[in-house]
KEKE-3310 file (N, C-alpha, C; in steps of 0.2 Angstrom, whole numbers, plus 5000, padded with zeros to 4 digits):
npx = (5171:5184:5193:5197:5188:5176:5177:5178:5165:5157:5161:5156:5142:5140:5144:5134:5122:5124:5124:5111:5104:5109:5102:5089:5077:5082:5077:5075:5073:5061:5053:5053:5046:5034:5029:5029:5019:5008:5007:5003:4991:4983:4981:4973:4962:4958:4954:4942:4935:4933:4925:4913:4909:4907:4895:4886:4885:4874:4863:4864:4864:4857:4843:4844:4853:4861:4873:4890:4905:4921:4934:4950:4965:4979:4994:5010:5020:5031:5048:5046:5053:5065:5062:5061:5051:5035:5025:5031:5032:5020:5004:4996:4983:4968:4953:4937:4923:4907:4893:4877:4864:4847:4837:4841:4841:4843:4847:4852:4865:4876:4884:4900:4907:4923:4929:4941:4947:4952:4967:4983:4985:4971:4953:4939:4924:4909:4909:4907:4894:4883:4888:4888:4875:4870:4876:4870:4857:4857:4859:4872:4884:4895:4912:4923:4939:4949:4964:4981:4989:4979:4969:4962:4963:4973:4991:4999:4993:4992:5006:5010:5009:5010:5012:5007:5012:5011:4998:4990:4988:4981:4969:4965:4964:4953:4943:4944:4940:4927:4922:4925:4917:4904:4890:4882:4889:4895:4909:4913:4910:4916:4920:4932:4932:4938:4945:4957:4970:4964:4960:4973:4976:4966:4971:4983:4980:4972:4982:4991:4984:4975:4966:4957:4947:4933:4931:4937:4936:4945:4946:4953:4966:4981:4996:5009:5022:5035:5034:5025:5031:5039:5031:5023:5021:5035:5032:5024:5031:5037:5028:5031:5045:5047:5053:5047:5041:5044:5057:5066:5070:5063:5074:5084:5080:5074:5070:5062:5051:5046:5043:5031:5022:5008:5010:5021:5018:5009:5009:5004:4990:4975:4962:4945:4944:4941:4945:4945:4949:4952:4954:4957:4961:4967:4975:4979:4987:4982:4992:4999:4990:4988:5001:4999:4989:4995:5005:4998:4992:5004:5007:4998:4985:4968:4956:4945:4943:4942:4945:4940:4935:4939:4929:4918:4924:4936:4948:4938:4928:4918:4913:4905:4890:4883:4874:4882:4891:4883:4878:4890:4894:4883:4887:4898:4892:4885:4896:4901:4890:4889:4899:4897:4884:4873:4858:4848:4846:4849:4837:4838:4845:4838:4833:4844:4847:4837:4839:4851:4848:4835:4825)
npy = (5230:5221:5207:5198:5201:5198:5184:5181:5185:5176:5163:5165:5166:5153:5144:5149:5145:5131:5128:5131:5121:5110:5110:5106:5093:5077:5066:5053:5056:5063:5053:5044:5051:5053:5040:5037:5046:5041:5028:5033:5039:5028:5021:5031:5030:5017:5018:5026:5017:5007:5013:5015:5002:4998:5004:4997:4985:4986:4987:4974:4964:4969:4966:4954:4954:4962:4974:4978:4987:4985:4992:4986:4981:4973:4962:4970:4977:4967:4968:4976:4975:4982:4994:5012:5022:5026:5022:5011:5003:5001:4991:4985:4992:4987:4984:4975:4966:4963:4952:4949:4938:4944:4938:4933:4926:4935:4929:4917:4906:4906:4899:4904:4910:4913:4923:4925:4935:4933:4935:4943:4957:4959:4962:4962:4961:4965:4955:4943:4942:4933:4922:4927:4929:4916:4911:4919:4915:4902:4905:4908:4918:4930:4935:4945:4948:4962:4960:4964:4972:4972:4979:4996:5004:5013:5017:5014:5003:4994:4992:4985:4972:4955:4941:4925:4926:4937:4941:4930:4930:4941:4937:4927:4935:4942:4933:4931:4943:4943:4932:4938:4949:4948:4941:4932:4923:4907:4900:4888:4883:4887:4891:4891:4898:4900:4905:4903:4914:4917:4904:4898:4906:4901:4887:4889:4894:4884:4875:4881:4886:4876:4873:4883:4882:4874:4868:4868:4875:4875:4882:4880:4883:4893:4885:4881:4891:4890:4882:4889:4901:4897:4894:4905:4921:4933:4946:4944:4938:4950:4956:4949:4950:4963:4978:4982:4970:4953:4954:4947:4937:4920:4911:4917:4916:4904:4896:4905:4907:4894:4893:4900:4893:4882:4868:4864:4863:4853:4842:4846:4846:4845:4847:4845:4845:4852:4852:4859:4859:4863:4857:4866:4878:4893:4901:4897:4883:4866:4857:4863:4862:4848:4845:4848:4840:4827:4829:4829:4816:4809:4811:4804:4810:4814:4820:4828:4829:4836:4835:4844:4842:4852:4862:4875:4892:4891:4897:4903:4894:4888:4899:4906:4910:4900:4884:4873:4878:4882:4870:4864:4873:4870:4858:4861:4868:4858:4850:4860:4860:4848:4849:4861:4863:4873:4884:4884:4873:4869:4861:4857:4861:4870:4878:4885:4892:4901:4909:4915:4921:4926:4921)
npz = (4842:4850:4844:4854:4864:4859:4858:4872:4875:4868:4873:4886:4884:4878:4889:4898:4892:4891:4905:4908:4901:4907:4918:4914:4914:4909:4894:4899:4913:4912:4907:4917:4927:4921:4921:4935:4939:4932:4938:4951:4948:4943:4955:4962:4953:4955:4969:4967:4959:4968:4978:4970:4967:4980:4983:4975:4981:4990:4981:4975:4985:4995:4998:5005:5014:5029:5027:5030:5033:5040:5049:5052:5062:5057:5059:5061:5047:5036:5041:5052:5063:5062:5058:5056:5058:5064:5055:5049:5059:5066:5067:5052:5043:5038:5028:5030:5023:5030:5030:5034:5036:5034:5040:5052:5069:5083:5095:5093:5086:5073:5058:5052:5037:5031:5018:5008:4995:4977:4966:4963:4966:4970:4974:4985:4977:4968:4959:4966:4969:4967:4974:4987:4989:4988:5000:5010:5009:5015:5027:5032:5040:5034:5032:5023:5020:5016:5013:5016:5002:4994:4981:4978:4989:4989:4986:4997:5004:4994:4991:5003:5001:5004:4999:5002:5014:5028:5024:5026:5040:5041:5036:5045:5056:5053:5055:5069:5073:5070:5078:5091:5091:5087:5094:5088:5080:5078:5085:5084:5072:5058:5042:5028:5013:4997:4981:4968:4972:4984:4987:4989:5001:5010:5011:5017:5029:5035:5036:5045:5055:5061:5071:5071:5061:5054:5042:5025:5008:4993:4978:4962:4967:4970:4971:4971:4971:4966:4955:4948:4944:4935:4923:4921:4914:4911:4917:4927:4937:4942:4951:4962:4964:4966:4974:4986:4990:4990:4984:4978:4964:4959:4957:4964:4977:4982:4993:5000:4992:4992:5005:5005:4998:4997:4994:5000:5013:5015:5023:5035:5036:5044:5044:5037:5020:5003:4987:4971:4953:4936:4920:4909:4914:4913:4921:4934:4932:4929:4932:4943:4954:4954:4959:4972:4976:4974:4984:4996:4996:4996:5009:5016:5018:5022:5012:5000:4983:4966:4949:4936:4919:4906:4908:4903:4905:4911:4922:4930:4931:4940:4946:4938:4928:4921:4918:4922:4930:4941:4945:4950:4961:4969:4973:4981:4991:4997:5002:5012:5020:5026:5036:5043:5046:5042:5046:5036:5023:5006:4997:4984:4968:4962:4972:4977:4965:4964:4975:4972:4959:4960:4952)
capx = (5173:5190:5192:5197:5182:5170:5178:5176:5158:5155:5162:5151:5136:5140:5144:5128:5117:5126:5122:5104:5103:5111:5097:5083:5077:5083:5071:5074:5070:5054:5049:5052:5041:5027:5027:5027:5012:5003:5006:4999:4984:4980:4979:4967:4956:4956:4950:4936:4931:4931:4919:4907:4907:4904:4888:4883:4883:4867:4859:4864:4862:4854:4837:4845:4859:4864:4880:4894:4912:4924:4941:4954:4972:4983:5001:5014:5022:5038:5053:5045:5058:5071:5059:5063:5046:5029:5022:5034:5032:5013:5000:4994:4976:4964:4945:4933:4916:4903:4887:4873:4857:4842:4832:4844:4838:4849:4848:4854:4871:4876:4891:4904:4912:4928:4929:4946:4946:4958:4971:4989:4982:4964:4949:4933:4920:4902:4910:4905:4887:4879:4890:4886:4867:4869:4878:4865:4851:4858:4860:4879:4887:4901:4917:4927:4944:4953:4970:4987:4991:4973:4968:4956:4964:4979:4997:5002:4990:4995:5013:5010:5008:5014:5008:5009:5015:5007:4991:4986:4986:4975:4962:4963:4962:4946:4939:4944:4936:4920:4921:4925:4912:4897:4888:4878:4894:4897:4916:4915:4907:4919:4923:4936:4931:4942:4947:4964:4974:4960:4961:4979:4975:4962:4975:4989:4977:4971:4989:4995:4979:4970:4961:4952:4943:4930:4932:4939:4936:4950:4945:4959:4971:4988:4998:5016:5025:5041:5032:5021:5035:5042:5026:5020:5024:5040:5030:5020:5036:5039:5024:5034:5052:5047:5057:5042:5038:5049:5063:5071:5066:5063:5080:5088:5078:5070:5067:5057:5045:5044:5039:5025:5018:5004:5012:5027:5015:5004:5010:5001:4983:4971:4955:4942:4946:4938:4949:4943:4953:4949:4960:4958:4962:4972:4978:4982:4988:4980:4998:5001:4985:4990:5006:4997:4985:4999:5008:4993:4992:5010:5007:4992:4980:4961:4953:4941:4945:4939:4948:4935:4938:4937:4922:4919:4926:4943:4950:4932:4923:4913:4910:4901:4882:4880:4871:4887:4894:4878:4878:4896:4893:4878:4891:4902:4888:4884:4902:4901:4884:4891:4903:4895:4877:4869:4851:4844:4850:4846:4835:4839:4849:4833:4832:4850:4847:4832:4842:4856:4846:4829:4820)
capy = (5226:5218:5200:5194:5202:5194:5177:5180:5185:5169:5158:5166:5164:5146:5141:5150:5140:5124:5127:5130:5115:5105:5110:5103:5086:5073:5062:5048:5058:5064:5047:5041:5055:5051:5033:5038:5049:5036:5024:5036:5040:5022:5020:5035:5027:5011:5020:5028:5011:5003:5016:5014:4995:4997:5006:4992:4979:4987:4985:4968:4959:4972:4963:4948:4955:4968:4975:4983:4987:4987:4994:4982:4981:4967:4962:4975:4974:4964:4973:4981:4975:4987:5001:5018:5026:5023:5019:5005:4998:5000:4986:4987:4994:4984:4984:4969:4967:4959:4951:4945:4937:4949:4934:4929:4927:4938:4925:4911:4905:4904:4897:4909:4909:4918:4922:4929:4936:4931:4940:4945:4963:4959:4965:4959:4966:4962:4949:4938:4944:4927:4918:4930:4928:4909:4910:4922:4911:4897:4909:4909:4925:4930:4941:4945:4953:4965:4959:4969:4971:4973:4985:5000:5007:5017:5014:5011:4996:4990:4990:4981:4965:4949:4935:4919:4928:4940:4941:4924:4932:4946:4934:4924:4940:4944:4927:4932:4949:4941:4928:4942:4955:4946:4935:4927:4919:4901:4899:4880:4882:4892:4888:4895:4897:4904:4903:4906:4917:4916:4897:4898:4908:4896:4882:4891:4895:4878:4872:4885:4887:4870:4873:4889:4881:4867:4865:4873:4874:4878:4882:4882:4887:4894:4879:4880:4897:4889:4880:4895:4906:4893:4894:4912:4927:4936:4952:4941:4937:4956:4957:4946:4952:4971:4980:4982:4963:4948:4958:4943:4932:4914:4908:4920:4915:4898:4894:4910:4905:4887:4894:4903:4888:4877:4861:4862:4863:4848:4837:4849:4846:4841:4850:4843:4850:4850:4855:4859:4862:4863:4856:4871:4884:4897:4905:4892:4877:4861:4854:4866:4859:4841:4844:4849:4834:4822:4830:4827:4809:4806:4811:4800:4815:4813:4826:4827:4834:4834:4838:4844:4842:4857:4866:4882:4897:4890:4898:4905:4889:4887:4905:4909:4909:4895:4879:4869:4881:4882:4863:4863:4877:4867:4852:4864:4870:4852:4849:4864:4859:4842:4851:4868:4863:4879:4883:4883:4869:4869:4854:4856:4866:4876:4883:4889:4897:4906:4913:4919:4925:4928:4917)
capz = (4848:4848:4843:4861:4868:4856:4860:4879:4876:4865:4878:4892:4881:4878:4896:4902:4889:4894:4912:4908:4898:4911:4923:4912:4915:4903:4892:4904:4919:4911:4906:4924:4931:4918:4923:4942:4939:4929:4943:4956:4945:4943:4962:4963:4950:4959:4975:4964:4957:4974:4981:4966:4968:4987:4983:4971:4985:4993:4976:4973:4990:5001:5000:5009:5019:5032:5025:5034:5031:5046:5049:5057:5062:5057:5061:5058:5041:5036:5042:5057:5069:5061:5055:5060:5058:5066:5049:5048:5065:5068:5064:5046:5044:5033:5029:5029:5022:5034:5027:5039:5033:5037:5044:5058:5076:5087:5101:5090:5084:5065:5056:5049:5031:5029:5011:5005:4987:4973:4963:4966:4969:4969:4979:4986:4974:4966:4956:4971:4971:4967:4979:4993:4989:4990:5007:5014:5009:5019:5034:5034:5041:5029:5032:5017:5022:5011:5016:5014:4995:4990:4977:4980:4995:4988:4985:5003:5005:4988:4992:5009:4999:5007:4996:5005:5021:5033:5022:5029:5047:5041:5035:5051:5061:5052:5058:5076:5074:5070:5084:5097:5091:5085:5098:5084:5077:5082:5084:5082:5065:5054:5036:5024:5006:4992:4974:4966:4977:4990:4988:4992:5008:5013:5012:5021:5035:5038:5038:5050:5061:5060:5077:5070:5056:5054:5035:5020:5001:4989:4971:4958:4972:4969:4976:4971:4968:4962:4948:4945:4941:4929:4918:4920:4910:4915:4921:4933:4943:4944:4956:4968:4965:4968:4980:4992:4991:4992:4983:4974:4959:4962:4957:4969:4984:4981:4999:5002:4987:4995:5012:5004:4994:5001:4992:5004:5020:5014:5029:5041:5035:5049:5043:5031:5014:4997:4981:4964:4948:4929:4915:4904:4918:4909:4926:4939:4928:4933:4935:4950:4959:4955:4963:4979:4977:4975:4990:5001:4995:4999:5017:5018:5021:5020:5009:4994:4977:4959:4943:4931:4912:4901:4910:4900:4909:4913:4929:4933:4929:4945:4948:4932:4929:4917:4922:4924:4936:4946:4948:4954:4967:4973:4976:4986:4997:5001:5006:5018:5024:5031:5042:5046:5048:5041:5048:5030:5018:5000:4996:4977:4965:4960:4978:4976:4959:4966:4980:4968:4953:4961:4948)
cpx = (5179:5189:5192:5191:5176:5171:5176:5168:5154:5156:5157:5144:5135:5140:5137:5122:5118:5123:5115:5101:5104:5105:5090:5083:5078:5077:5070:5071:5062:5050:5048:5047:5034:5025:5025:5020:5007:5002:5002:4992:4980:4977:4973:4961:4954:4952:4943:4932:4929:4925:4913:4905:4904:4896:4883:4881:4876:4862:4858:4862:4858:4847:4838:4849:4859:4871:4884:4901:4916:4931:4945:4961:4975:4990:5005:5017:5029:5043:5052:5050:5064:5068:5060:5057:5040:5025:5024:5034:5024:5009:4997:4986:4973:4956:4943:4926:4913:4896:4883:4866:4852:4837:4835:4840:4844:4851:4851:4862:4871:4883:4894:4908:4917:4930:4935:4946:4953:4962:4977:4988:4975:4960:4943:4927:4913:4903:4907:4898:4883:4881:4888:4878:4866:4870:4872:4859:4851:4859:4867:4880:4894:4906:4922:4933:4948:4961:4976:4988:4985:4972:4962:4957:4971:4985:5000:4999:4992:5002:5015:5010:5013:5011:5011:5012:5010:4999:4987:4984:4981:4969:4960:4961:4955:4941:4938:4940:4929:4918:4920:4919:4905:4895:4884:4883:4896:4904:4918:4913:4910:4922:4927:4934:4935:4944:4953:4968:4970:4960:4967:4979:4971:4967:4980:4986:4975:4977:4992:4990:4973:4964:4956:4947:4940:4931:4935:4938:4941:4949:4951:4964:4978:4991:5006:5019:5031:5039:5028:5025:5038:5037:5023:5024:5029:5037:5026:5025:5038:5035:5028:5041:5052:5050:5053:5039:5044:5056:5068:5067:5067:5070:5085:5086:5073:5066:5062:5050:5042:5040:5032:5020:5015:5007:5017:5024:5010:5004:5006:4993:4980:4963:4952:4942:4943:4942:4946:4948:4950:4955:4961:4959:4968:4977:4982:4982:4986:4986:5000:4996:4986:4996:5004:4993:4989:5003:5004:4992:4998:5011:5001:4986:4973:4958:4949:4944:4942:4943:4943:4939:4935:4930:4923:4920:4933:4944:4943:4927:4917:4910:4906:4893:4879:4878:4876:4890:4890:4878:4885:4896:4888:4882:4895:4898:4886:4890:4902:4896:4886:4895:4901:4888:4873:4862:4847:4849:4846:4844:4837:4843:4844:4833:4838:4850:4842:4835:4847:4853:4839:4823:4822)
cpy = (5221:5210:5196:5195:5198:5186:5176:5180:5178:5164:5159:5164:5156:5142:5142:5146:5133:5123:5127:5124:5109:5104:5107:5096:5082:5069:5056:5050:5060:5058:5043:5045:5054:5045:5033:5041:5045:5031:5026:5037:5034:5020:5024:5032:5021:5012:5022:5022:5007:5006:5015:5007:4994:4999:5000:4986:4980:4985:4978:4962:4962:4969:4957:4949:4962:4968:4980:4982:4990:4988:4990:4983:4974:4967:4968:4972:4971:4970:4978:4981:4980:4994:5007:5023:5022:5019:5012:5000:4996:4994:4989:4987:4991:4984:4977:4970:4962:4958:4947:4944:4941:4945:4931:4931:4929:4934:4919:4911:4903:4903:4903:4906:4914:4917:4927:4930:4934:4937:4942:4952:4964:4963:4961:4964:4962:4957:4943:4938:4937:4922:4920:4928:4921:4908:4913:4918:4905:4899:4908:4916:4925:4936:4940:4950:4956:4966:4964:4967:4972:4979:4989:5004:5012:5013:5011:5004:4991:4987:4986:4974:4960:4943:4929:4920:4931:4941:4936:4926:4937:4943:4930:4929:4943:4939:4929:4938:4947:4937:4933:4947:4954:4940:4930:4922:4913:4899:4892:4878:4887:4889:4893:4893:4902:4901:4906:4908:4916:4908:4895:4900:4904:4890:4884:4892:4889:4874:4875:4886:4882:4871:4879:4888:4874:4864:4870:4870:4878:4877:4884:4886:4887:4889:4879:4886:4895:4886:4885:4900:4903:4894:4900:4916:4930:4942:4950:4940:4944:4958:4954:4948:4960:4972:4980:4975:4959:4951:4953:4938:4925:4910:4911:4918:4909:4896:4899:4908:4898:4888:4897:4899:4883:4870:4859:4862:4857:4843:4840:4848:4841:4843:4847:4848:4847:4855:4854:4862:4860:4862:4861:4878:4887:4901:4901:4885:4871:4857:4856:4863:4852:4840:4844:4842:4828:4822:4827:4820:4806:4806:4808:4804:4813:4819:4824:4832:4831:4838:4838:4845:4847:4861:4873:4887:4897:4891:4900:4900:4888:4893:4909:4907:4904:4889:4874:4872:4881:4875:4862:4867:4873:4861:4855:4865:4863:4849:4853:4862:4853:4844:4857:4868:4870:4878:4881:4879:4868:4862:4852:4862:4872:4881:4888:4894:4902:4911:4918:4924:4927:4925:4910)
cpz = (4846:4848:4850:4865:4866:4858:4867:4879:4873:4870:4884:4890:4881:4884:4899:4899:4891:4901:4912:4906:4903:4917:4921:4912:4908:4900:4897:4910:4918:4910:4913:4928:4928:4921:4931:4943:4937:4935:4949:4954:4945:4950:4964:4959:4953:4965:4972:4962:4963:4977:4977:4967:4975:4987:4980:4975:4988:4987:4975:4978:4996:5003:5005:5015:5022:5030:5029:5031:5037:5045:5054:5057:5062:5060:5058:5052:5042:5037:5048:5063:5068:5058:5060:5061:5061:5061:5048:5053:5067:5064:5057:5046:5037:5034:5028:5028:5027:5031:5032:5036:5037:5041:5050:5065:5080:5093:5099:5088:5077:5063:5052:5043:5031:5022:5008:4997:4984:4970:4967:4970:4967:4974:4980:4983:4972:4961:4960:4973:4972:4973:4986:4994:4991:4997:5011:5014:5013:5026:5037:5036:5037:5031:5026:5018:5016:5013:5013:5006:4991:4986:4979:4986:4995:4988:4991:5005:5000:4989:4999:5007:5002:5005:4999:5012:5026:5031:5025:5036:5047:5040:5041:5056:5060:5055:5066:5078:5075:5076:5091:5097:5089:5089:5094:5080:5081:5080:5082:5075:5060:5048:5032:5017:5001:4986:4972:4972:4984:4992:4992:5000:5012:5015:5017:5028:5039:5040:5044:5056:5061:5065:5076:5065:5056:5047:5031:5013:4998:4982:4967:4962:4969:4974:4976:4967:4964:4955:4944:4941:4935:4923:4916:4916:4914:4920:4927:4939:4945:4950:4963:4970:4966:4974:4987:4994:4993:4990:4979:4969:4962:4962:4962:4976:4984:4987:5001:4998:4990:5001:5011:4999:4998:5000:4997:5012:5020:5020:5035:5041:5040:5048:5037:5025:5007:4992:4975:4959:4941:4924:4910:4908:4915:4914:4930:4935:4932:4936:4942:4955:4960:4959:4971:4981:4979:4982:4996:5001:4998:5006:5020:5021:5018:5018:5003:4989:4971:4954:4937:4924:4908:4902:4907:4906:4912:4920:4933:4933:4933:4948:4943:4933:4924:4921:4925:4931:4942:4950:4952:4961:4972:4977:4982:4992:5001:5005:5013:5023:5029:5037:5046:5048:5048:5043:5042:5025:5012:4999:4989:4974:4963:4966:4978:4971:4961:4971:4976:4963:4954:4957:4947)
residu = (UNK:UNK:UNK:UNK:UNK:UNK:UNK:UNK:UNK:UNK:UNK:UNK:UNK:UNK:UNK:UNK:UNK:UNK:UNK:UNK:UNK:UNK:UNK:UNK:UNK:UNK:UNK:UNK:UNK:UNK:UNK:UNK:UNK:UNK:UNK:UNK:UNK:UNK:UNK:UNK:UNK:UNK:UNK:UNK:UNK:UNK:UNK:UNK:UNK:UNK:UNK:UNK:UNK:UNK:UNK:UNK:UNK:UNK:UNK:UNK:UNK:UNK:UNK:UNK:UNK:UNK:UNK:UNK:UNK:UNK:UNK:UNK:UNK:UNK:UNK:UNK:UNK:UNK:UNK:UNK:UNK:UNK:UNK:UNK:UNK:UNK:UNK:UNK:UNK:UNK:UNK:UNK:UNK:UNK:UNK:UNK:UNK:UNK:UNK:UNK:UNK:UNK:UNK:UNK:UNK:UNK:UNK:UNK:UNK:UNK:UNK:UNK:UNK:UNK:UNK:UNK:UNK:UNK:UNK:UNK:UNK:UNK:UNK:UNK:UNK:UNK:UNK:UNK:UNK:UNK:UNK:UNK:UNK:UNK:UNK:UNK:UNK:UNK:UNK:UNK:UNK:UNK:UNK:UNK:UNK:UNK:UNK:UNK:UNK:UNK:UNK:UNK:UNK:UNK:UNK:UNK:UNK:UNK:UNK:UNK:UNK:UNK:UNK:UNK:UNK:UNK:UNK:UNK:UNK:UNK:UNK:UNK:UNK:UNK:UNK:UNK:UNK:UNK:UNK:UNK:UNK:UNK:UNK:UNK:UNK:UNK:UNK:UNK:UNK:UNK:UNK:UNK:UNK:UNK:UNK:UNK:UNK:UNK:UNK:UNK:UNK:UNK:UNK:UNK:UNK:UNK:UNK:UNK:UNK:UNK:UNK:UNK:UNK:UNK:UNK:UNK:UNK:UNK:UNK:UNK:UNK:UNK:UNK:UNK:UNK:UNK:UNK:UNK:UNK:UNK:UNK:UNK:UNK:UNK:UNK:UNK:UNK:UNK:UNK:UNK:UNK:UNK:UNK:UNK:UNK:UNK:UNK:UNK:UNK:UNK:UNK:UNK:UNK:UNK:UNK:UNK:UNK:UNK:UNK:UNK:UNK:UNK:UNK:UNK:UNK:UNK:UNK:UNK:UNK:UNK:UNK:UNK:UNK:UNK:UNK:UNK:UNK:UNK:UNK:UNK:UNK:UNK:UNK:UNK:UNK:UNK:UNK:UNK:UNK:UNK:UNK:UNK:UNK:UNK:UNK:UNK:UNK:UNK:UNK:UNK:UNK:UNK:UNK:UNK:UNK:UNK:UNK:UNK:UNK:UNK:UNK:UNK:UNK:UNK:UNK:UNK:UNK:UNK:UNK:UNK:UNK:UNK:UNK:UNK:UNK:UNK:UNK:UNK:UNK:UNK:UNK:UNK:UNK:UNK:UNK:UNK:UNK:UNK:UNK:UNK:UNK:UNK:UNK:UNK:UNK:UNK:UNK:UNK:UNK:UNK:UNK:UNK:UNK:UNK:UNK:UNK:UNK:UNK:UNK)
# end
């Protein structure tokens, strides 16, 4: 073969090989695809975990409660005004747990507890077993909404997160659902009970919808997102600055973070309120809750609060099973009792403990 022909053949083979190589994904593309697959798989695993935990509810509280899970429609998502698809325009679908004491009288009226879960992307699960048992024993009806952003319902619900925003209306909508659909619910006796993020939602709802609630308890509540972003780890802020959420970091849109923070709504308080915090809280630092307490005092608001000193358990101190936590929960129920008048009132802590732990 002539030299020129060999040269042409070599060039052809080189160009052909280069073309094939250019069609193969780069390492960066492969890594991106692997991360996306991992993200999708995690949501599938969360769904499985949720289904398993739902079964456990019947084992853990089925002796005391009728248990149901209802499918509700909340407000349309953020940006629905300019959305181009029905998915973007339609109301967001959420689930809610309903617990009704088995010994209720169908012709009577009972107080309702709205119980939003905690966590940036948390869910209502059997972590709350003893609390639900204690509430059932007092003959409260309980609704626990899985507001937008909750984990265990797939990627779409997860990415509907609206922390400090429309999630608050999801929770209030669950209250309205109970009032409209259960004749045994007394709409004049509705309490909000929440810890951490759930405590924040409780605060935001009594600030924005004071006429809907008789009283509220906010345990270790997220209170000041501006301060929170300052002391939290950098990847925590990623939950909020994600493109499907706020979309900006706090220094880029401080007004939006203020709007979602209870401390900047303290002047609206009209509802009886109890706040608890703990000095060794490793999640919601005590200084954040103190900001809220000081803001309420500055506006001359009447409320109750207690700052506990280094109770074991940190952020979870009063939801745990040790003796001190039980004592504190008993105090919380006595606060609720003053305002909601449940049919059954614990005479002492031992009665509460028997309801929660059977012995």
